[in-house]
VODREN-412322 format. One record per residue: x, y negated, z negated of N, C-alpha, C in turn; chain. Coordinates in nm, 2 decimals, padded with zeros to 4 digits. Each point is the difference from the previous one (the first is absolute). Layout:
% VODREN-412322
MARVEX    n.x    n.y    n.z   ca.x   ca.y   ca.z    c.x    c.y    c.z kette
MARVEX      X      Y      Z      X      Y      Z      X      Y      Z     A
...
This chain:
% VODREN-412322
MARVEX    n.x    n.y    n.z   ca.x   ca.y   ca.z    c.x    c.y    c.z kette
MARVEX  02.86 -11.16 -10.99  00.10 -00.04  00.11 -00.02  00.09  00.12     A
MARVEX  00.01 -00.07  00.11 -00.05  00.07  00.12  00.12 -00.04  00.10     A
MARVEX  00.05  00.11  00.06  00.11 -00.01  00.09 -00.07 -00.04  00.15     A
MARVEX  00.07 -00.06  00.08 -00.06 -00.05  00.12  00.03  00.11  00.10     A
MARVEX -00.06  00.00  00.11  00.03  00.10  00.11  00.14 -00.01  00.04     A
MARVEX  00.05 -00.11 -00.02  00.15 -00.02  00.04  00.10  00.10 -00.07     A
MARVEX -00.03  00.01 -00.14  00.08  00.10 -00.07 -00.05  00.12  00.03     A
MARVEX -00.12  00.04  00.02 -00.05  00.13  00.02  00.06  00.06  00.13     A
MARVEX -00.02 -00.09  00.10  00.03  00.05  00.14  00.16  00.00  00.00     A
MARVEX  00.06 -00.10 -00.06  00.15  00.00  00.01  00.06  00.13 -00.06     A
MARVEX -00.06  00.04 -00.12  00.05  00.12 -00.07 -00.03  00.12  00.10     A
MARVEX -00.12  00.00  00.04 -00.02  00.11  00.11  00.08  00.01  00.12     A
MARVEX  00.03 -00.12  00.04  00.10 -00.01  00.12  00.14  00.05 -00.04     A
MARVEX  00.05 -00.04 -00.11  00.12  00.06 -00.05  00.01  00.15 -00.01     A
MARVEX -00.11  00.04 -00.07 -00.01  00.15 -00.03  00.00  00.07  00.14     A
MARVEX -00.08 -00.06  00.10  00.00  00.06  00.13  00.14  00.00  00.07     A
MARVEX  00.07 -00.11 -00.02  00.14 -00.02  00.05  00.09  00.11 -00.07     A
MARVEX -00.02  00.03 -00.13  00.09  00.08 -00.08 -00.02  00.15  00.06     A
MARVEX -00.13  00.03  00.02 -00.04  00.14  00.03  00.06  00.04  00.14     A
MARVEX -00.03 -00.11  00.09  00.04  00.03  00.14  00.13 -00.03  00.06     A
MARVEX  00.08 -00.05 -00.10  00.14 -00.05  00.04  00.09  00.12  00.02     A
MARVEX  00.08 -00.03  00.10  00.10  00.12  00.02  00.14 -00.08 -00.02     A
MARVEX  00.10  00.08 -00.01  00.14 -00.08 -00.03  00.04 -00.07  00.12     A
MARVEX  00.05 -00.12 -00.01  00.03 -00.10  00.11 -00.09 -00.02  00.12     A
MARVEX -00.14  00.00 -00.05 -00.11 -00.02  00.10 -00.07 -00.11 -00.06     A
MARVEX -00.09 -00.06  00.10 -00.09 -00.11 -00.05 -00.13  00.05  00.04     A
MARVEX -00.11 -00.07 -00.06 -00.14  00.03  00.04 -00.06 -00.14  00.04     A
MARVEX -00.09  00.00  00.09 -00.05 -00.12  00.04 -00.11 -00.04 -00.09     A
MARVEX -00.04 -00.13  00.00 -00.10 -00.04 -00.08 -00.13  00.05  00.05     A
MARVEX -00.01  00.01  00.14 -00.12  00.04  00.06 -00.04  00.15 -00.04     A
MARVEX  00.10  00.08 -00.03 -00.01  00.15 -00.04 -00.06  00.00 -00.15     A
MARVEX  00.06 -00.09 -00.07 -00.06  00.00 -00.13 -00.13 -00.07 -00.01     A
MARVEX -00.02 -00.09  00.06 -00.14 -00.06  00.02 -00.10  00.10  00.04     A
MARVEX  00.02  00.08  00.10 -00.08  00.10  00.05 -00.03  00.11 -00.12     A
MARVEX  00.09  00.04 -00.04 -00.01  00.11 -00.11 -00.07 -00.05 -00.12     A
MARVEX  00.03 -00.12 -00.04 -00.06 -00.05 -00.13 -00.13 -00.09  00.03     A
MARVEX -00.03  00.00  00.12 -00.13 -00.08  00.04  00.00 -00.15 -00.06     A
MARVEX  00.13 -00.05  00.04  00.01 -00.15 -00.05  00.03 -00.08  00.13     A
MARVEX -00.07 -00.12  00.00  00.02 -00.09  00.12  00.16 -00.03  00.01     A
MARVEX  00.04  00.01  00.14  00.14 -00.02  00.02  00.06 -00.14 -00.03     A
MARVEX -00.09 -00.09  00.04  00.05 -00.14 -00.04  00.00 -00.03 -00.17     A
MARVEX -00.10  00.06 -00.06  00.01  00.00 -00.14  00.11  00.08 -00.06     A
MARVEX  00.04  00.11  00.05  00.11  00.08 -00.04  00.13 -00.09  00.02     A
MARVEX  00.01 -00.07  00.11  00.12 -00.09  00.03  00.02 -00.11 -00.11     A
MARVEX -00.11 -00.05 -00.05  00.01 -00.10 -00.11  00.04  00.08 -00.12     A
MARVEX -00.04  00.11 -00.04  00.03  00.07 -00.12  00.15  00.05  00.00     A
MARVEX  00.05  00.04  00.12  00.12  00.05  00.01  00.12 -00.12 -00.02     A
MARVEX -00.04 -00.13  00.03  00.10 -00.11 -00.01  00.07 -00.01 -00.13     A
MARVEX -00.10  00.00 -00.12  00.08 -00.03 -00.12  00.06  00.13 -00.05     A
MARVEX -00.03  00.12  00.04  00.08  00.12 -00.02  00.13  00.00  00.07     A
MARVEX  00.03 -00.07  00.12  00.11  00.00  00.06  00.09 -00.10 -00.08     A
MARVEX -00.07 -00.13 -00.03  00.08 -00.11 -00.07  00.04  00.06 -00.13     A
MARVEX -00.07  00.09 -00.06  00.03  00.05 -00.14  00.10  00.11  00.00     A
MARVEX  00.03  00.05  00.13  00.12  00.12 -00.01 -00.07  00.13 -00.01     A
MARVEX -00.13  00.02  00.01 -00.05  00.12  00.00  00.00  00.07  00.13     A
MARVEX -00.03 -00.07  00.11 -00.02  00.05  00.12  00.10 -00.06  00.09     A
MARVEX  00.06  00.06  00.10  00.09 -00.05  00.09 -00.06  00.01  00.15     A
MARVEX  00.02 -00.13  00.07 -00.07  00.01  00.13  00.13  00.02  00.11     A
MARVEX -00.05  00.09  00.10  00.10  00.01  00.11 -00.08 -00.03  00.13     A
MARVEX  00.09 -00.09  00.07 -00.06 -00.05  00.13  00.05  00.10  00.10     A
MARVEX -00.06 -00.02  00.12  00.06  00.08  00.12 -00.11  00.11  00.03     A
MARVEX  00.07  00.07  00.11 -00.09  00.10  00.06 -00.04  00.12 -00.10     A
MARVEX  00.09  00.03 -00.09 -00.04  00.09 -00.11 -00.04 -00.07 -00.12     A
MARVEX -00.05 -00.12  00.00 -00.02 -00.08 -00.12 -00.12  00.04 -00.09     A
MARVEX  00.00 -00.05 -00.11 -00.12  00.02 -00.08  00.06 -00.05 -00.15     A
MARVEX -00.05  00.08 -00.10  00.02 -00.03 -00.12  00.05  00.13 -00.08     A
MARVEX  00.09 -00.01 -00.09  00.05  00.11 -00.09  00.01 -00.05 -00.15     A
MARVEX  00.01  00.08 -00.08  00.01 -00.03 -00.14  00.15 -00.06 -00.01     A
MARVEX  00.03 -00.10 -00.09  00.13 -00.06  00.00  00.07  00.06 -00.12     A
MARVEX -00.08  00.08 -00.08  00.07  00.08 -00.10 -00.09  00.12 -00.03     A
MARVEX  00.07  00.09 -00.08 -00.07  00.14 -00.01 -00.14 -00.03 -00.07     A
MARVEX -00.10  00.08  00.03 -00.14  00.00 -00.08  00.01  00.01 -00.14     A
MARVEX  00.10  00.07 -00.05  00.02  00.02 -00.15  00.05 -00.13 -00.07     A
MARVEX  00.04 -00.09  00.08  00.06 -00.13 -00.05 -00.10 -00.11  00.02     A
MARVEX -00.13  00.01  00.05 -00.09 -00.09  00.03 -00.12  00.02 -00.11     A
MARVEX  00.00 -00.09 -00.09 -00.12  00.01 -00.10 -00.13 -00.07  00.04     A
MARVEX -00.11  00.06 -00.04 -00.12 -00.07  00.01  00.00 -00.14 -00.03     A
MARVEX  00.07 -00.03 -00.12  00.00 -00.14 -00.04  00.06 -00.07  00.11     A
MARVEX  00.11  00.03  00.05  00.07 -00.08  00.11 -00.10 -00.02  00.12     A
MARVEX -00.07  00.10  00.03 -00.09 -00.02  00.12 -00.10 -00.10 -00.04     A
MARVEX -00.07  00.01 -00.11 -00.11 -00.08 -00.04  00.05 -00.14 -00.02     A
MARVEX  00.12 -00.02 -00.06  00.05 -00.13  00.00  00.04 -00.07  00.11     A
MARVEX  00.04  00.07  00.11  00.03 -00.05  00.13 -00.13 -00.04  00.08     A
MARVEX -00.10  00.08 -00.01 -00.13 -00.02  00.06 -00.10 -00.09 -00.08     A
MARVEX  00.01  00.00 -00.12 -00.11 -00.08 -00.09  00.07 -00.10 -00.08     A
MARVEX  00.10  00.00 -00.02  00.09 -00.09 -00.11  00.00  00.06 -00.13     A
MARVEX  00.02 -00.09 -00.11  00.01  00.06 -00.13 -00.13  00.07 -00.03     A
MARVEX  00.01  00.09 -00.11 -00.11  00.10 -00.02 -00.07 -00.06 -00.14     A
MARVEX  00.04 -00.12 -00.02 -00.08 -00.06 -00.13 -00.14 -00.03  00.02     A
MARVEX -00.07  00.05 -00.11 -00.15  00.01  00.02 -00.07 -00.15  00.01     A
MARVEX  00.06 -00.09 -00.08 -00.04 -00.14 -00.01  00.10 -00.10  00.01     A
MARVEX -00.03 -00.11  00.07  00.10 -00.10  00.03  00.09 -00.05 -00.12     A
MARVEX -00.07  00.00 -00.12  00.09 -00.06 -00.11  00.11  00.10 -00.05     A
MARVEX  00.01  00.12  00.06  00.12  00.09 -00.03  00.11 -00.04  00.10     A
MARVEX -00.03 -00.06  00.10  00.10 -00.04  00.10  00.03 -00.16 -00.04     A
MARVEX -00.09 -00.07 -00.02  00.03 -00.15 -00.03 -00.09 -00.03 -00.11     A
MARVEX  00.06 -00.03 -00.12 -00.06 -00.04 -00.12 -00.07 -00.13  00.00     A
MARVEX  00.05 -00.09  00.11 -00.06 -00.14 -00.01 -00.14  00.01  00.07     A
MARVEX -00.05  00.12  00.05 -00.13  00.00  00.05 -00.12  00.01 -00.10     A
MARVEX  00.05  00.01 -00.13 -00.10  00.03 -00.11  00.05 -00.06 -00.13     A
MARVEX -00.07 -00.09 -00.05  00.02 -00.08 -00.13  00.02  00.11 -00.12     A
MARVEX -00.07  00.13  00.01  00.02  00.08 -00.11  00.10  00.12  00.02     A
MARVEX  00.08 -00.03  00.10  00.11  00.09  00.05  00.10  00.01 -00.12     A
MARVEX  00.04  00.14 -00.04  00.09  00.00 -00.10 -00.05  00.04 -00.13     A
MARVEX -00.13 -00.04 -00.04 -00.08  00.02 -00.11 -00.12  00.07  00.02     A
MARVEX -00.01  00.06  00.11 -00.14  00.05  00.03  00.02  00.15 -00.01     A
MARVEX -00.10  00.07 -00.06  00.00  00.15 -00.03 -00.04  00.06  00.11     A
MARVEX -00.08 -00.06  00.09 -00.03  00.07  00.12  00.11  00.00  00.11     A
MARVEX  00.08 -00.10 -00.01  00.12  00.00  00.09  00.10  00.11 -00.05     A
MARVEX  00.01  00.03 -00.12  00.08  00.13 -00.04 -00.06  00.12  00.05     A
MARVEX -00.13  00.02  00.01 -00.06  00.12  00.05  00.03  00.01  00.15     A
MARVEX -00.01 -00.11  00.06  00.02 -00.01  00.15  00.14  00.04  00.04     A
MARVEX  00.09 -00.04 -00.10  00.15  00.03  00.02  00.01  00.15 -00.02     A
MARVEX -00.05  00.05 -00.11  00.01  00.14 -00.02 -00.04  00.08  00.10     A
MARVEX -00.13 -00.04  00.06 -00.05  00.09  00.12  00.09 -00.03  00.12     A
MARVEX  00.05 -00.11  00.02  00.10 -00.01  00.12  00.12  00.07 -00.01     A
MARVEX  00.06  00.01 -00.13  00.11  00.09 -00.03 -00.02  00.15  00.03     A
MARVEX -00.12  00.04 -00.05 -00.04  00.15  00.03 -00.01  00.02  00.15     A
MARVEX -00.07 -00.10  00.08  00.00  00.02  00.13  00.13  00.00  00.07     A
MARVEX  00.09 -00.09 -00.04  00.14  00.00  00.05  00.08  00.12 -00.03     A
MARVEX -00.03  00.06 -00.11  00.06  00.13 -00.04 -00.03  00.11  00.09     A
MARVEX -00.13  00.00  00.04 -00.05  00.12  00.09  00.06 -00.04  00.12     A
MARVEX -00.01 -00.11  00.06  00.06 -00.04  00.13  00.15  00.03  00.01     A
MARVEX  00.07 -00.03 -00.09  00.15  00.01  00.00  00.03  00.14 -00.02     A
MARVEX -00.08  00.08 -00.04  00.02  00.15 -00.03 -00.04  00.09  00.12     A
MARVEX -00.05 -00.07  00.11 -00.05  00.08  00.12  00.07 -00.06  00.12     A
MARVEX  00.05  00.10  00.06  00.09 -00.04  00.13 -00.09  00.05  00.13     A
MARVEX  00.05 -00.04  00.10 -00.05  00.02  00.14  00.02  00.17  00.01     A
MARVEX  00.11  00.04 -00.05  00.02  00.14  00.01 -00.10  00.08 -00.07     A
MARVEX -00.04 -00.05 -00.13 -00.10  00.06 -00.08 -00.13  00.02  00.09     A
MARVEX -00.04 -00.10  00.07 -00.12  00.01  00.09  00.03  00.10  00.11     A
MARVEX  00.11 -00.01  00.06  00.02  00.10  00.09 -00.02  00.15 -00.04     A
MARVEX  00.05  00.02 -00.12 -00.01  00.13 -00.07 -00.15  00.03 -00.02     A
MARVEX -00.08 -00.10 -00.05 -00.14  00.02 -00.03 -00.07  00.03  00.13     A
MARVEX  00.03 -00.08  00.10 -00.08  00.03  00.13  00.04  00.14  00.06     A
MARVEX  00.13  00.04 -00.02  00.05  00.14  00.05 -00.08  00.10 -00.08     A
MARVEX -00.01 -00.02 -00.14 -00.08  00.10 -00.08 -00.16  00.00  00.05     A
MARVEX -00.04 -00.11  00.01 -00.15 -00.01  00.04 -00.03  00.08  00.13     A
MARVEX  00.09 -00.02  00.09 -00.02  00.06  00.13  00.00  00.14  00.00     A
MARVEX  00.12  00.05 -00.09  00.03  00.14  00.00 -00.11  00.07 -00.06     A
MARVEX -00.09 -00.06 -00.09 -00.10  00.08 -00.05 -00.12  00.01  00.10     A
MARVEX  00.00 -00.06  00.09 -00.11  00.01  00.12  00.05  00.10  00.10     A
MARVEX  00.10  00.04  00.00  00.06  00.09  00.11 -00.06  00.15 -00.02     A
MARVEX -00.03  00.05  00.12 -00.05  00.15 -00.02  00.11  00.07  00.09     A
MARVEX  00.04  00.12 -00.06  00.09  00.09  00.06 -00.06  00.12  00.04     A
MARVEX  00.02  00.05  00.12 -00.05  00.13  00.06  00.10  00.09  00.02     A
MARVEX -00.02  00.13 -00.02  00.11  00.10  00.02 -00.05  00.09  00.09     A
């Protein structure tokens, strides 16, 4: 299984938004695109399903931009991946059994289902807030303090 750049960039954009957000303020896509080295036009396409899915809120006007629609602790990686990639099923027969004549009696299908459940378990157990904390811990280890 390989996630597309859509999922990777979308997750990075949301992490950036969570880190740089201030109460009652928005961040422009241009700012995120520059910090994350993502094409602005590509980022615009990535953000659209996140807005439709209720993860991000768009604000128009002079102080417009985007903001998280809910708290980072309430946004799971599974929700992000599902919005950007669709279902995390590894093979089509797990979504639509009519695509394979052996569906339902195939032992490999059982393994792919188990693997998919393990992936879902990890993605459901990690939130955007977990990523923020990891990022903060990573950055903290690189700081040098002088007295």
